[in-house]
mmCIF file of the C-alpha atoms, coordinates in Angstrom:
data_MODEL
# 
_entry.id   MODEL 
# 
loop_
_atom_site.group_PDB 
_atom_site.id 
_atom_site.type_symbol 
_atom_site.label_atom_id 
_atom_site.label_alt_id 
_atom_site.label_comp_id 
_atom_site.label_asym_id 
_atom_site.label_entity_id 
_atom_site.label_seq_id 
_atom_site.pdbx_PDB_ins_code 
_atom_site.Cartn_x 
_atom_site.Cartn_y 
_atom_site.Cartn_z 
_atom_site.occupancy 
_atom_site.B_iso_or_equiv 
_atom_site.pdbx_formal_charge 
_atom_site.auth_seq_id 
_atom_site.auth_comp_id 
_atom_site.auth_asym_id 
_atom_site.auth_atom_id 
_atom_site.pdbx_PDB_model_num 
ATOM 1  C CA . MET A 1 1  ? 7.048   20.264 -14.416 1.00 0.00 ? 1  MET A CA 1 
ATOM 2  C CA . GLU A 1 2  ? 9.308   19.065 -11.647 1.00 0.00 ? 2  GLU A CA 1 
ATOM 3  C CA . ILE A 1 3  ? 7.854   17.282 -8.656  1.00 0.00 ? 3  ILE A CA 1 
ATOM 4  C CA . ASP A 1 4  ? 9.724   18.345 -5.616  1.00 0.00 ? 4  ASP A CA 1 
ATOM 5  C CA . ALA A 1 5  ? 9.686   16.674 -2.294  1.00 0.00 ? 5  ALA A CA 1 
ATOM 6  C CA . GLU A 1 6  ? 6.860   18.853 -0.798  1.00 0.00 ? 6  GLU A CA 1 
ATOM 7  C CA . LEU A 1 7  ? 4.579   18.209 -3.733  1.00 0.00 ? 7  LEU A CA 1 
ATOM 8  C CA . ARG A 1 8  ? 5.433   14.523 -3.576  1.00 0.00 ? 8  ARG A CA 1 
ATOM 9  C CA . ARG A 1 9  ? 4.379   14.528 0.156   1.00 0.00 ? 9  ARG A CA 1 
ATOM 10 C CA . GLN A 1 10 ? 1.084   16.204 -0.527  1.00 0.00 ? 10 GLN A CA 1 
ATOM 11 C CA . ILE A 1 11 ? 0.296   13.600 -3.090  1.00 0.00 ? 11 ILE A CA 1 
ATOM 12 C CA . THR A 1 12 ? 1.187   10.775 -1.074  1.00 0.00 ? 12 THR A CA 1 
ATOM 13 C CA . VAL A 1 13 ? -0.690  11.927 1.991   1.00 0.00 ? 13 VAL A CA 1 
ATOM 14 C CA . SER A 1 14 ? -3.707  12.795 0.100   1.00 0.00 ? 14 SER A CA 1 
ATOM 15 C CA . LEU A 1 15 ? -3.718  9.458  -1.767  1.00 0.00 ? 15 LEU A CA 1 
ATOM 16 C CA . LEU A 1 16 ? -3.292  7.609  1.513   1.00 0.00 ? 16 LEU A CA 1 
ATOM 17 C CA . ALA A 1 17 ? -6.451  9.425  2.972   1.00 0.00 ? 17 ALA A CA 1 
ATOM 18 C CA . ALA A 1 18 ? -8.265  8.597  -0.164  1.00 0.00 ? 18 ALA A CA 1 
ATOM 19 C CA . VAL A 1 19 ? -7.421  5.001  -0.035  1.00 0.00 ? 19 VAL A CA 1 
ATOM 20 C CA . VAL A 1 20 ? -8.714  5.020  3.715   1.00 0.00 ? 20 VAL A CA 1 
ATOM 21 C CA . PHE A 1 21 ? -11.979 6.291  2.434   1.00 0.00 ? 21 PHE A CA 1 
ATOM 22 C CA . VAL A 1 22 ? -12.185 3.705  -0.277  1.00 0.00 ? 22 VAL A CA 1 
ATOM 23 C CA . ALA A 1 23 ? -11.395 0.803  2.113   1.00 0.00 ? 23 ALA A CA 1 
ATOM 24 C CA . GLY A 1 24 ? -14.126 2.079  4.397   1.00 0.00 ? 24 GLY A CA 1 
ATOM 25 C CA . LEU A 1 25 ? -16.640 1.996  1.572   1.00 0.00 ? 25 LEU A CA 1 
ATOM 26 C CA . VAL A 1 26 ? -15.643 -1.458 0.721   1.00 0.00 ? 26 VAL A CA 1 
ATOM 27 C CA . ALA A 1 27 ? -15.751 -2.654 4.406   1.00 0.00 ? 27 ALA A CA 1 
ATOM 28 C CA . ILE A 1 28 ? -19.264 -1.202 4.654   1.00 0.00 ? 28 ILE A CA 1 
ATOM 29 C CA . GLY A 1 29 ? -20.359 -2.796 1.450   1.00 0.00 ? 29 GLY A CA 1 
ATOM 30 C CA . VAL A 1 30 ? -19.185 -6.263 2.570   1.00 0.00 ? 30 VAL A CA 1 
ATOM 31 C CA . THR A 1 31 ? -20.582 -5.961 6.007   1.00 0.00 ? 31 THR A CA 1 
ATOM 32 C CA . PHE A 1 32 ? -24.096 -4.748 4.786   1.00 0.00 ? 32 PHE A CA 1 
ATOM 33 C CA . ASP A 1 33 ? -24.369 -7.025 1.983   1.00 0.00 ? 33 ASP A CA 1 
ATOM 34 C CA . GLY A 1 34 ? -27.796 -7.115 0.289   1.00 0.00 ? 34 GLY A CA 1 
ATOM 35 C CA . SER A 1 35 ? -29.900 -5.216 -2.154  1.00 0.00 ? 35 SER A CA 1 
ATOM 36 C CA . SER A 1 36 ? -30.815 -2.394 0.002   1.00 0.00 ? 36 SER A CA 1 
ATOM 37 C CA . LEU A 1 37 ? -28.806 -0.717 2.879   1.00 0.00 ? 37 LEU A CA 1 
ATOM 38 C CA . PRO A 1 38 ? -30.155 -1.000 6.242   1.00 0.00 ? 38 PRO A CA 1 
ATOM 39 C CA . GLU A 1 39 ? -30.396 1.833  8.815   1.00 0.00 ? 39 GLU A CA 1 
ATOM 40 C CA . SER A 1 40 ? -27.352 0.844  10.551  1.00 0.00 ? 40 SER A CA 1 
ATOM 41 C CA . GLY A 1 41 ? -25.576 0.715  7.300   1.00 0.00 ? 41 GLY A CA 1 
ATOM 42 C CA . ALA A 1 42 ? -26.737 4.135  6.470   1.00 0.00 ? 42 ALA A CA 1 
ATOM 43 C CA . ILE A 1 43 ? -25.485 5.478  9.754   1.00 0.00 ? 43 ILE A CA 1 
ATOM 44 C CA . ALA A 1 44 ? -22.079 3.796  9.147   1.00 0.00 ? 44 ALA A CA 1 
ATOM 45 C CA . LEU A 1 45 ? -21.944 5.426  5.697   1.00 0.00 ? 45 LEU A CA 1 
ATOM 46 C CA . VAL A 1 46 ? -22.711 8.816  7.146   1.00 0.00 ? 46 VAL A CA 1 
ATOM 47 C CA . GLY A 1 47 ? -19.978 8.318  9.688   1.00 0.00 ? 47 GLY A CA 1 
ATOM 48 C CA . LEU A 1 48 ? -17.476 7.363  7.185   1.00 0.00 ? 48 LEU A CA 1 
ATOM 49 C CA . LEU A 1 49 ? -18.184 10.430 5.234   1.00 0.00 ? 49 LEU A CA 1 
ATOM 50 C CA . THR A 1 50 ? -18.185 12.491 8.385   1.00 0.00 ? 50 THR A CA 1 
ATOM 51 C CA . GLY A 1 51 ? -14.785 10.872 9.297   1.00 0.00 ? 51 GLY A CA 1 
ATOM 52 C CA . PHE A 1 52 ? -13.390 11.373 5.819   1.00 0.00 ? 52 PHE A CA 1 
ATOM 53 C CA . VAL A 1 53 ? -13.999 15.080 5.808   1.00 0.00 ? 53 VAL A CA 1 
ATOM 54 C CA . LEU A 1 54 ? -12.558 15.550 9.254   1.00 0.00 ? 54 LEU A CA 1 
ATOM 55 C CA . LEU A 1 55 ? -9.584  13.352 7.987   1.00 0.00 ? 55 LEU A CA 1 
ATOM 56 C CA . MET A 1 56 ? -9.051  15.665 5.044   1.00 0.00 ? 56 MET A CA 1 
ATOM 57 C CA . ALA A 1 57 ? -9.128  18.689 7.100   1.00 0.00 ? 57 ALA A CA 1 
ATOM 58 C CA . LEU A 1 58 ? -6.276  17.318 9.298   1.00 0.00 ? 58 LEU A CA 1 
ATOM 59 C CA . VAL A 1 59 ? -4.396  16.306 6.343   1.00 0.00 ? 59 VAL A CA 1 
ATOM 60 C CA . GLY A 1 60 ? -4.715  19.938 5.153   1.00 0.00 ? 60 GLY A CA 1 
ATOM 61 C CA . ALA A 1 61 ? -3.585  21.306 8.453   1.00 0.00 ? 61 ALA A CA 1 
ATOM 62 C CA . TYR A 1 62 ? -0.752  18.769 8.550   1.00 0.00 ? 62 TYR A CA 1 
ATOM 63 C CA . LEU A 1 63 ? 0.412   19.710 5.069   1.00 0.00 ? 63 LEU A CA 1 
ATOM 64 C CA . ILE A 1 64 ? 0.143   23.624 5.785   1.00 0.00 ? 64 ILE A CA 1 
ATOM 65 C CA . ARG A 1 65 ? 2.133   23.112 9.009   1.00 0.00 ? 65 ARG A CA 1 
ATOM 66 C CA . ALA A 1 66 ? 4.865   20.878 7.281   1.00 0.00 ? 66 ALA A CA 1 
ATOM 67 C CA . GLY A 1 67 ? 5.117   23.330 4.391   1.00 0.00 ? 67 GLY A CA 1 
ATOM 68 C CA . ASP A 1 68 ? 5.867   26.190 6.892   1.00 0.00 ? 68 ASP A CA 1 
ATOM 69 C CA . GLY A 1 69 ? 8.719   24.344 8.565   1.00 0.00 ? 69 GLY A CA 1 
ATOM 70 C CA . ASP A 1 70 ? 10.409  23.874 5.196   1.00 0.00 ? 70 ASP A CA 1 
ATOM 71 C CA . ALA A 1 71 ? 10.396  27.606 4.535   1.00 0.00 ? 71 ALA A CA 1 
# 
């Protein structure tokens, strides 16, 4: 299977979004260190998950628009 430029762009953008999510998880883990997650840490985690869902929606919209321009 040959990887063309569009597929390579989709993979790169998706991986970067996933790296941002993992970095956010690490940041929350370091900030709220302990045996249990306090209420503010739980709110931060919910915010991170919500942000990740919105980020992936924006990434999908970007990739669709970028794919339309190439055709």
